[in-house]
N, C-alpha and C positions, 0 to 999 in steps of 0.2 A: 300360301295356297295357290300356287301358280296355275292359272287357267281352269280352276274348278268352277263348275256351275251346276245348278239344280237339275238340269235336263240330262246330265251324264248317266251312264250305267256303271255298275261296278267294274266290268272289264275295261271301260274307258280309263279308269284310274291308272292302270299299269302302263298302258300305251302313252298316257299323258306324261308319266315320269320320264320315260326314255326319249320323249320328244322335247320336253321343256326343262327337266330338272337334272337328270344324271345321264352320262354316256351309257350305252348299252352294256359295257363291260363292268360297270360299277356293281359292288356287292349288294345283293338284295336279301338273301336268306343266309342264316348261319346255323349249322347243325353239327352235332357230335357224331362222327362216323364210327365210334367205338374205340378210337385211338386218340383222335385230336379234333379240334374244331375246324370246320371246313366252310369256306365261302361258296355261295352259288350266285353267279352273276345274273343280271336281268336277261342277258342274251341266252344263257343256258335255260333259265326258267321259261322264257317265252317259247323256246324251241320245244321243250317238253309239253308245255300247255297246248301248242298247236298239234303235236302228235297225239295227245289225249283226245282233242277235238276230232281229229281225223279218224281215230279208232272208233270213237263213239258213233260217228256218222256211218262208218262202214258196217256197224252191226244194227243199224236202223234207229238209233236214238235221234229224236227230232225236237224242235222247239216245243216247250211245254211238258216234255217228259220229265219224270222225277228220277233223280239219281241219288242213291243213299251213300253216306259215309259213316262207317263204324270204325274209327281209328283215333289214336292219339294225335296230338299236334305234330306235324312233320312237313317236310318239303312235298311229299306225295299228296298230302291234303291240299296244298296250294295248287299243285299241277292239275289234280283231278277237278277241284272246284272251279278254277279259272277255265279249264278246258271245257267243262260242261256248260258253264255260264255263257261263254262267248258264242255258243251255238244255240242259246236260248233254253237249255235244260235247267231244271230247278233243283237246288241243293236241299237234300233232306239229311241233315246231320243228326246222328243218334248218339246219345250218351253211352259210352262204353260200359258204364256200370249198370245199365238196365238189365233186368232179367229177360230170359228168352221170350216169355209170353208177351211182354210189352214191346219188344223188338218186332216180333211177328205181327202184332196189332198195327204198329206204325208202318211197316213195310206194306201191309195189305191196305190200310186206310189211304196211304199216299199213292198206292199203285206203283211202287218203285220198280224200275226196270233193271237197274244195275246196283251193285253195292261194293264199295271199296272197304276191305277188311284189313285191320292193322296188325293183329297178332295171332298166333296159333290158338290162344285161349278164345279169342273172339270168333275165329273161323269155326271152331268146334260148336259154338253157339249157333252160328248161321247154318251150318250143315244139318243140325237137328231140325230146323224149321223151314229150310229152303223149299222143300217140296210142298209145303202148305202156303207158300207165297206165290200165287198164280201169275203175277205180273213179272216176276224176276226172271231175266234171261241170261244174266251174267254175274258171276261172283269173281271179284278181283282182289286176291291177297297181295299185300305189299311186300311180303317177305319170301325168301327162298325156302325150298324144301316143303312147300305146302302139299305137294303131291301125296306124301305119306298119309295125310289125313283123309284122303279121298278113297283109300283102298276099300273094296267091297261095298261101295256106295253107288246107288243108281240115282243120279240127279237129273232133274228136268232142266235146270239152268246149267249153262256152260261155265267152266272155271278156267281162268287164265291169270298168270302172274302179272302184276302191274308192269314190271320191266319188259315182259314179253309183249304186253299191250302197247307199250311205247314203241317197241321195234316194229310191230305191225302197223301202228299209226304212222311211223316214219316212212314205211314202204308205200303207203297209200296217200301220203300227205299231198303230193303233187296233184293228184286227181281231185282232191277235196279242197285245195287251197282257196279257190275262188268262192266255193260254197261257204267256207268258214268266214272269209272276209265279208261276204254278203250278209251272213247271219249276224255277225257282230255289229255291222253298221245298221242292220235292220232292227236291232233291239230297241224297244221303247222304254222310257222310264216307268211307264205304267205296267210293264210286264212283271210277272212274278219272279222274284229272285230266290226265295227260299221258303220252305216249310219248316218251322221249328216247333217241335212237339213239346207242349208243356202240360203237365198233369196237375200242377199246383199241389195243395195239401190234401185234396180229395178229388175223386172223379176220374173218368176216363181221359187218357191223353187227348189233347186237342191240337190240331195242326194250325199254327199261327201263320197266316199268309202275309209275307212282307214283300213289297215290290222294290225294284231298283230305286224308285223315287223315295221310298221310305228310308232305305239304307244310305243312299248318297246324301240326302239332306241331313240325316242324323250326323254323319261324319262332318259335313261342312259346318253344322251348328256347333259341334263339339270343338272344332278348330277355331271358330270365331270366339268361343268362350275362353279357350286356353291358347292364347296366341304365342305362348312361350316355347312351344314345341316346333321343331323344324326338321329339315331333311338330314340333319347330322345325328339324329337320335338313334340309339339302339334300344329296342324294346325286347325284354325277355318274356317269352310267351310260355306259360305253363297251365293256365286255366283252360278248360276244354273249349275248342272251337265249335263244339256242338251247342254252346251257350251263346246267346246273343251279345252278352257283355264283352266277352273276349273277342268275338268275331268283329264287333264294331271298334271297340276301344284299343285293340292292338292291331289285328289283321287289316281291317279296312282303313283305319287311320294311317297305318304305315304305307298301304297302297297309294293313298292320296298324297301323303307327304313326300314319299321317296325315302322313308326311314328304313333302317335295317331291322328285320325280325330274327331274333335268335331263339331257337326252340330248346327249352330246357329238356334234359334227358328224362327226368322224372321228378315227382314231388320230393322223393327221398334225397335226390341229389341237387335239389334247388339251391341250398346254401352254398355248395361247392361251385355250382354253375354261375351263381352271382359273382363269386370271387374271380372266376375265369373270364366271363363275358364282360364284366364291368358295365352293366346296363345303365342307361340314363333314365329310363322309365320302366316301371313294372306295374301291371294291373293285377290286383289281388282281391281276396275275400277277407272279411274281418277276422276269420279264425286264424289265418296265417299271421296277421299282425298281433293278435293276442298271444300266439305262441312265441313270436320274437320278443314281445314284451316280457312274457313270463321267463324266458331263457335269460334275457338281459338282467332282470331283477335277481334271478337265482345266481347268476355269475357274479353280480356285484355285491351280493350280501352273504354268500355261502360261507366265506372264510371268517366273517365277523371282524372284530378288531378295527384297525385303522382303515383297512381297505373298504369295509362296509361304511364307515363314517364318511370317507371321501366320496364314495358313490352316492350316498344319500344327500350329502352336502351339494354335490354337483347337480343332482336332480332339482333340488330346491332353488339353486342358482339359475338353472335353465328355465324353471318355471317363472321366476321373477323377471328374467330377461325377456322371455316370450310375452308375458303380460304387459310389460312396459311398451314393447313394440306394437302389440295389438291395440293398445289404448292411444297410440300415436304419441307416446311420451318419449323423451330423449333419455336413454339410460345414462346415469352419471358415471364418472370416471371409475369409482370403486366397483360398481356393478359390472362395467365393461371389463375391468381387470379380472374380477372373479369369474366372469363368464369365459374369458379367454383361457384361464387356468382350467376351468371345468371341462372345456372343450378339449384341451390338450390331454388331460389325465383320463377322461372317461368317454366323452361323446365321440371323438374322432375314432376311437378304437371300435366302437359299435358300428359307426358308419363304414369303416374299412371292411367289415364283414359283408356289406352289400356291394362291394366292388370299388367303392370310393368315388364313383362318378354320378351317383343317383341325383337326378334333378327333382323328381317327386315320384310318389306311388299313388295310384288311384284305387280306392276301396269301393267295391260294389257288390251286389248280390245279397246284401243283408245290412242290417244296422250295425255301425261301428260304435261300440261303447265310448262315451265321451272321454272317459279317463284314458283310454288307449290312444285316441287321437291326440290328446294333450301330452301324453308321455312322449310320443314321437316328435311333437312340436318342441318339447323341452330339450330334446337331444339334437335338434337341428335337421330332422328328416321330415320333409313336407309331405303330408298325407292329404290328398284331395278326395272328398267323398262324392259319389255319384248316386243317382237314383233313376230307376226306370223299370219297365217290365218288358217281357218278350213282345207283348202286344203293342209296345210303343217304340220299337225298333233299335235299341231299347232306351237310350238315355234321354231323360227330359230335364234333368237338373244336375249340375256339377259345381263343386267349389271353384271359385275364381282363384287364380294363382296368387294374387296379392291380397286376398281378403278371406280370412278364415274365421268361421263361426262354428266352434266345436259343438257336436251334437246335432248338426244340421247337414243336409245333403246339397247345399249350395244354391246358386241362382238358377232360375229358369233359363233354358237355352233359347236362342233366337228362333222365332217362328212358331213358338209353342205357347199355349195358354194353359194355366193350371188353376182350377177352381177348388174351393173348399165348400162341400155340399152337406147341408143338414139333412140327413137321411130321414129323420122322423117327420119333419114338416115339408120336405121336398123343396128346399129353398137354397139358393146360392148365397153363401155367407161372404165369400170374397172371390174375386176373379183377377188374377195377376198374369203378367207377361214379362218377358225380358226387358221390354222398354218401360214398364211401369215400376221397375225396381226402386224401392225406397229402403235404405239401410236402417231406418228406424221403425219400419212397419211390422206390426205383430197382429195376427188375426185370431179369430176363434178357431176351435178345433172341429173337424168334420171329415167326411170322406173326400179323398183326393180324386178329382176328375180331370181329364186331360183332353185337349183338342189341338190339332195342328198337323203338320206334314208327317209326323211320326206315327200316326195311328194306323194300325194294320188294315189290310183290305178286308179281313174277316177270318173266321175259323173255317178251315177246309171241310167241306161237306156238312157244315153245321150252321145253316142260316138262322135257326131260331136262337141258338146260343150267341151268334153274332149280334142279332137284334137286341138281345137282353143286355149285352156288354156295352154296346154303343147306342146312346140315346138319339132321339130324333134331331137334336141340336148338334150332333157330331162329337159329343163328349164320351170318352171311354171311362167307364166307372171301374176304378182300380180295386176297390175293396180294402184299400189301405186307409188308415186314419192318420191325419196330420194337420198341420197348420203352418202359417208363415211366422217365422221368428227372426226379427232384425233383418227382414227382407228375404231371408233364405227359407227354403222349404225344410220342414222338420217332420220326420215320420214318427208317429206314436206307436201304431200297432196295426193289426188287421181286424176288420169288422168281425170275421169269423172266429178270431182268436179271443174275443172278449169273454172273460169269465164273469158271470153274474152270481155272486154268492147268495146264500139263503136269505140274507137280509136286503137283497136288491142292490148291493154295492157293485159297481162296475170296476173290474180290475183288468188293466191291459198287461198281459203276461210279459211281453218283451222287456219293458223297462225294469220290471221286478227281477226277471231272470238275469239281465245284464248287471244289476246291482250285486247279485250273488256270484256272478262270474268274475267279479273282481278278486275273488279268492283264488290263489294259485293251486289250491287243493282240488278245485272243481273244474272238470273238463266240459261237461254238459249238464244242463239242468232242464227239467220239464215240469212246469207248474200245473197244479191240479187244484180244483176248488169250485167248479161250476155247480150251482145249486147246493153247495155245502156250506157249513157254518164258518169254516176257516180254510186257509190255504195249506196245502202240503206239496211235496215235490218228489220226483224221482231224480236222483243225482248220480252222475257218472264221475268217479274221481279221476284226478290226474294220475295215470298209471305210473309214470316215471317217478313222481314224487312219492306216491304210495309205496312203491318198491323200495325206494331209498330209506324212507322213514321206518318201515316195519320189516325190512329185510325179506321181502316176498320174492317168490320165483314164479315161473310160467304156470306151474301146476295149480297155483292159487287162483289164477284167472281162468283156468280151463275147467274148473269144477262145474258139475251139473247145476247146482243151485244158482239161480239167476241173480240172487241178491246176497249181498254181504251182510252177515249178522254179527260180526266180531265187534264187541263192545268198544275196545280201544280205538278202532277205526271210526266207528260212529261218533264217539266223543271228539276225536280229532277233527272231523269235518264239522261237527256241531259247534265247536268253538268259533269257527269263522261264520257259520250261519247266525249265531247269536250276535256276534260283533257287527256284521253287515246289516242285520235286521234293524238296527238303530237308525239307519238311513232312510227307512221306509215308514209309511203310515201304518198304524196298528193292523188295519184290515188287509194290508199287503204283505204282512210278515208270514213266513213259513212256521207252522206250529209243529210239524213232524215231517219226516222224510224217510225214504228207503234209498239204499245205495246199490246201484246196478253194477254187476261184475263186468259186463262187456258194454262197449259204447252203443248208442243208437246208430243205425247204419242204413245206407241205401239198400244194400243187399237184403237186410232184414225187413225192408218195406216200411221202415219207420221215418226215413228222411226222403225228401225230394232230391233230385240230382244237384240242386243248388243248396243242399244241406239245411233246408227248412223242415221243421218237425211236422209230420203228418199227425195232427192232434187227435183226430178221431181214430186213426189206426192205432196209435199208442194207447189211447184210453181203452180201446176194446181189447188190445193184445194183453195189457197188464191190468185188466179190470179186477181180477182176484187180488193182486198185490195192492192195488189202490184201496179196495175195500178193507184190506187188512190194516192199512195205515190208519184209517178212520176208526176201526174197531179197537185198535190199540190205544 
């Protein structure tokens, strides 16, 4: 962490790299140009960044102005973000999956003056709402041929292609150079860095105000916790930079370290990109790891016979070897020999599909089922889990590289305090920090509250909601339920998610849902049962497995009927429901379910951009079907 300090700003990171870590000609970004992977040096990136700054200054953008980005991860994102930040403008990144009405709300609430737009599809969204966004003066598409989408439109905002804006910025750079340097050097760590809009599972989107101090200190704390990363790493970036997790754990960490950022072409091409780029670090969400797990299990057992026996033997061997190491025991000669053979026959082949250089993956944005983490540990792929919220910049805890406690989200980061709060009696049950860490400590369960350098400045234009979220002692109340387990933080569920059945029993849906998600037949599950006598669920099947098992085609999934009523399919899923129910207490078991034909989606309003279920929305949308389950 050469010359990093808590008073820096995010633009300082990049200049620090070329001053202390790498020559200016060193590769910084890696992207696929449609034919091959191409390096972008720090020199090229800094030139484009300066030209973005010059262009923005030339159209009247000044310190404190908000500039929006509606684009997938790309070099253009970096140029535009760094270009605006070094003149003091504020990044307002918008999830590309949001509907037009939410994008319009965010642009107006933030008062965004410009917007970078990444694809024709997204441009068409913006063109429909642009004249209803009064602050917007410039729309900047990153692609060629955007002009055809402007025909017969009368827009109040100007439109210019990103590459044209770079040219214009280059022409006026000389006259703005001193102004850019003065703006960058005049930035304060207390200045606003970004507004990240989060709607959560209910309510109107709220703009989370994060300062340079928040973001810089979060990066430094992460690097203090995981000292094993350095300037030689290649991070593969595919999670949206509109989310705080990817922006910190990939983008900002790479800016600080001098590591290379490779931008994946798409989620669909991620597996191929991993083989091509050979990353050393990948940040991901639990669902990706679940899919890799399911695919590996299917590949290892599909043929049956000796191949399946070897695969299952290897997994058992890997588990025994991992557990010996975790307990500090020395694996005996026989176990070491068996593990070496298992690695050669099975594990190495799975790891090769990640590119073969993977040092670790970090899972964030949701709870990783314990069995998934253990599976990767068994095959020799290290998965570190992290936890945080947009309001906490975002990371507050992450697994230490050398100490894994599966089912937890790791140790508290330096400079942060985490408390376990009893909501009912208003009492702190436990207050821990990085320095108070005790690997034997286990606490009671309660609401997770957080204090430290990571806490947001507040919600944009929402002082009352800010006051409600952050108490007078400076603790941010997360709404998440958890405890400390063997010194690490463990997340149980969300307060608002609690199901209270008709007999007053509290059921946390996430652990129950994760139990049923162990079935490869189940893609998504939504638990129901509040004020009811027993639990039921809406289940989305694994489409690929369903197609293979029953010989189904696209027209089956495109039928008007929202739910599948075919008895053989219901029985097929019911077999796994019955089997997995044995792992749960009786009041946690599903008594009945419906099978949904199409997945829950962001576009359908059922999921947040971070793929969390909007429980109230789903319950309202499928109220009739839910009533049918209980009547049946």
